[in-house]
C-alpha positions, 0 to 999 in steps of 0.5 A: 354271732353264731360263728363266734359262738362256735369258735369259742366252743371249739377253743374251750373244747381244745383247752379242756383236752389240753388240761386233761392231757396235762393232768394225766402227765402230772397224776401219772402213777409211779413206776411199778416193778415186778416181784420175783416169785419165791418158788420159780418152779411154781411160775406158769403152773396153771394154764386156763383156756376158754372156748365157745362155739355157735352151732347155728340155729338156737344152740351154743356151747361154751366152757373152760378148763384149767390144766396143771402144767406140772402134772398134766391133770385137769384141775377144773372144767365147765362144759355148758350147752345153751339152747334158746327157746322160741 
């Protein structure tokens, strides 16, 4: 009796997974196409970089900066130091 119950549960689990796979195929979103930029010179203008460093012990440093690649100037930045108190 226990073996039949386990087999039934396994078959139901496989059937459920097959149903989910079928539903994913049917409900798949439509094809999406990229739109061209109005101004091709503005494409890729800003570069965003983030970083973090753990110096050991109870201190870590993290931050980010945004660079305007056309002018080379830093548009925004954040530099933080976090110390864990014991």
